[in-house]
N, C-alpha and C positions, 0 to 999 in steps of 0.2 A: 767113585764115578770116572769113567773113562776121560781122556783128553777130548777125545771128539765128542763126547756128552756134554762135558762143560761148555765147548765152543758152540754147540746147537742151542744150549741153554741162554749162553749170553746173545747168540744172534737173535733168540726170541724175544730176549727182553728190549735188545735195541729195536727190532722190528715194532713191538708193542709201543715204546717210547715214541718212536716215530709217527705211528698212527694215531697217537694221543696229541702230540704237538701239531700234525696236521689237521686233526679236527679241532683242535683249540684254535688254530690259524683261520680255518674256514668258519668257525663260529664267529671268531672275532671279525673276519671281513663281512659276514652276513650283518652282525650287529651294526658294524660300520656304516654300510649300506643302509641298512635300516634308519639308523640315526640321520644320516644323510638326507634320506628322503623324508623323515619326520621334520627335520629342520627346514628343508626344502617348502614342504607343505605348510609349516607354521608361518613362514615368511610369506608365501602365497596367500594364506589365510588372512593375515594381518594387512598385506596389502590390499586384497579384495574389500575386506571390512571398512578400511578407510576410506577407498575409494566410493563405496556405498554411501557413507556416512558423508563425504564430501560432496556427492552429487545432492543429496538431500539438503545439506547446508545451503548450497548454491541456491537452490529453488527458495528457500526460506530469505536468504538474502536478498534475491530479485522479485520478490513477491509483488511490489507495487507496480513494477514495470512489465510485468508478465502477462497482465489482462486476465487472471483467473476471475476476476469478478463478472466477466462477459460469458462465462461458460455456462451452459444449461446443467442443470442437476442431474448427474449420470453422465455427463460427457467427461473427456479427459483430455490433456494436452501431453505429448512425450517430450523427452529431452535425453541429452547424451553428451560426453565430453570425455576428456582426460583427467586423469588426476596429477596432482602436482608432481608427485614423486612416484618412482618405482616403475612408472611404464604401465600402470593400471587404467583401466577404463571405467566409465560408469554409465548407465542409461535407466530410464524408468519413465515413470507417468506421474501426473498430478491429477487425482480423480476427485471431482466435485460429489461429496455425498450429501449434502444438503445445503440450504441457504447460507448457513454459518460454520460449514465442516467440510473440511477437504482431507483426502489421504495421500501423501507423498510416498511413491514406492520407488525404491532405486536399487540397483543391483550393480555389484562392483565385480570385476573381473580381473585377477592378476595377470601379469604380463604375458605369460604363456597360455592363459586360459584355463588352466587345472583348476584354480580355485575360485569359486563364485559365492557371493554373500549378498543377501537381500535384508534390507530394511525398511521399515515403514514409519512415516510420523504423520499423526493426527493432528491437524492444524485447522486453526479457527483465524479469520481476518479479525484484526483489530483496528478499527477506524479512530479517527479522532472524536472524543465525545463533545457533542454539542447538545445544547439544550435550549432549542428555539422554541418559546412558547408564544412568540408574535412574529408578525413579518418583519418589524423593525423594533429594536430595543434600545433604547437611548438611557445613558446614565446622567442625561443633563438636559437642558432646554431643547425643545423641537419647534421648528418653524417651517410651515410649509405655504408657499406662495404660487401664484399661477395656476399652470396644470399639473403640478406636482401632486401626487396621490399615493396612498400606501393602503394594500389591501391583503388581508389575511385568509382570503379565500384559496384554496388549494387547487391551483392552476398548473397543469404540464406546460413545460417550454413547447413552444411551436414546433412541430415536425417530430417530436420525441414520441416513442412508444412507451408509453408509461401504466403502471398498473391504476385500478380505480384510486380515485382521489380520497383523501383523509378528510375527516371532519374539520372545519375552518379554524383557524386560530385567531388569536386578538391580532386587531391590525397594528396596534402601537402599544408597547409596554414601556413605561417610564416611572421614575421615582414619585413618590406622593407629592413633594415639593417642588419638583421641576415644572417650568411654565410650557404651555402649549399654545402656539399661535397658529390659527388657521383663518384668520379674518381675511386674508388676501387670497384665498383659494377661489379658482374659477371654475373648478369642476366640482360636483356634488353627487355624492359625498366624497371629499378628498381623503378621508379616513373611513375604511369599512373593515368587519370583520365580526368574530363573535368573541367579545365585544368589539366595537371599533377602537376604543380606549381602555386600557387596562392599567391601573395605578398600582406600585408596589415593586417586587422584585428585590433583589439583593445588592444594588448599585448604590453606591455613595453619591451625591451629587457631582457630576462631572467625571465619574470614572467608569469604567467598565464593570458589570456584575462579576460576581465570583466565580461562575462557571465559564464566562467568556475568558477571564484572566488564566484560568487553568488551560484552557483550550488554546490560548495565544501561546503559551509554553510549549505545548505540545506540536502546533503547527511549526514553531522555528525549528524543532528538532527534526520534522519532517521533510522541511522544506528541500524542492529541489530545484528551484529558481529564487535567484538573490536579487534584488533590485534596490538601487541607492536611490537618494532623493533626486527628484527631476521629473520632466515630463516624458509620456511614453504613449504611442499609438499601438496597443497589442492587436496583432493579426495572425491568423493561422499562415504558417508557412511549411510549403511541401517541395519535393524535387522527385521527380519521376515516380510519383504515385506514393512516396514514402515521406511522412510527417517529420520535420526537421525539430525533433523536440528539444535539442540541445539549445536552441535559439532563446536568449531570454525573454524576447518579446513574443513569442509563440505561445499563447495562452490557450492553445485548442481552437476547437471550432464548434461553437453551440448550435450551428445551423442543421442539426441533424445527424445520426450515426453513419451517413454515407461518405462524407468527405475523409480525405486521407488523415486530418487531424481531429476527425469525430470522437474518437476514442482516447484522446489526449486529454488527461485532467491534471494538470500540474498542482503543486503545493507551493504558492507563492508567498515570500516573506518580502515587504518592503521595509528597509531600515532607514526609516525617515519619511518626510512628506513626499507625496506623489500626485501629480497631475495628469489625468487621462485625456487625451485629446480626440476623443472618439474610439473606433475599433470595437473589438469583441473578444471575449474569452471564456472559459469555464473552469472549475476546478475548486481550490480552497484558497482565498484571499486574505493576507494579514498585513495590514498596514500600521507601523509603529509610531507613525506621525499623524499628519491631517491628510485627508484624502479629497481631492477635488476633481468633478467629473464635467465634462463640456463635450460637447460634438456627438452627442447620440450613443456613448459607449454602451454595451450590452454585455453583462455577464451572469452566467448561470452558476450556482453554488453558494456556499456559505461564505460571508465577508464580515472580518472582523477589523474595526479600526479604533485605534487607541486614542485618537484625538478627534477632531471634528470630521465630519463628512458633509460635503456641500456639493450641490447640483447647481448649475447656472445654464443659462441661455437654454440650448438644445438638452443639455444635461445627460441623463443616462437613464438605464432601466436594469434592475437587478431581479433577477428570478431564484428564489430559494430563501435566504433569510440574511438579515444585516443585523449588526449590533455595533454601537458606536459611542463615544462619550458625550458627543453633543451632535446635532443634527440640522441642517440647513437645507431644505428642498426647495430651490426656486427655479423653475424652468417651464418652458413653453413648448415641450414636444409632445404631442400626442403618440398614441402608440400603446395604451395600456398603462397599469399602475407604474409609477417611478420603482417602487419597490414591491414586489409580490411574493407572497408564500409560495413555495412549490416543494412538497415533500419528496416529488421525483427527481428536481434537480439537486436537493440535499442529500438523498440517497445514494443517488449515482456518482458524486463528486467524492463523498465520504467512503464510497466501497473502493473506486478507483484508487483513493489516497491510503487504504489501508495497509498496514504491514502485517505479516503472518507471525502468528506465534503458536508453539507446540502446547498442546494441553496439559495442564499441571500433572493431571493422573492418567496414566495408561496412555501418554503421549508417543512413547517409543516403543517399536515393535521389532523383533527379530523374526522376519518372514520365512527364510530358509538360508541353508549353507551347503556347500559343496567344496571339497569333500567334507 
């Protein structure tokens, strides 16, 4: 082979090598760009998924204060916000599927908006478990004097829109050995219900029944108002049409759903003895000591008193259900039963105080993803 032939062959080999190297470089660059995009998409995917899950988790954490119990079946409430990290955002809705079933739909979007993830939670409300079989249940002696009265007839609170009444409950439930004194009642009958008086239950003399002890522990864990021993006159408080729910003396407004605090149903825990000097409220009330009521105080919802419940003078009126270790109702205030059973007051207070929990089976759903 001549020198020129050899040179041509070498040049051809060099060109082929250069083309091969160029191809490898181009392929490497393409793979690198694709890997970079894949990493970016993966980061956006994770950020969007985390944002969607964060949005759903916030709805669970704020279930009690969100007012979902007020929605009609088929109605929904929307939400949106920013994720804590990564610049992602979330939005979605809470849809009421049934009386005790909701769907939380949450969509997360990455910071650039390229990645979107949607998740869903099937949620049911979990209220405090209460087992009122009478308007008033006492673990010890009961005394009624003056115009004090207890009724197991199911009556809606005045001004409330309630479903049809349930069958009546017993007026009073107390242990077989506990004394009952109604000799000084000035209204007749001062005990009414089906039957007016029921003997039995799980309470040991002078203590709460087992179900109320369990309920008290749950109420303490759910409480959003904590009151120390002393005297108080609860009353609804608002400003500019907004209910001041953080005020410890604001126990909502039981005078119908229209006022600013008409939908405020707090869970109240009193760590000791409490004297109520008039006022009004609604929700769930737990007193870990004695409760003394004066001045015409009114309350709608369940009441649990670990010690003595005493009403004096103008006393008060309770609509819902009351359980206490010992009871003395001595008052001269007209206006219906001192303690009257109300399924409506109980249901509304418990629904408003319920927490949300994800269904144990099929509770988490992956609705969609982009890309």
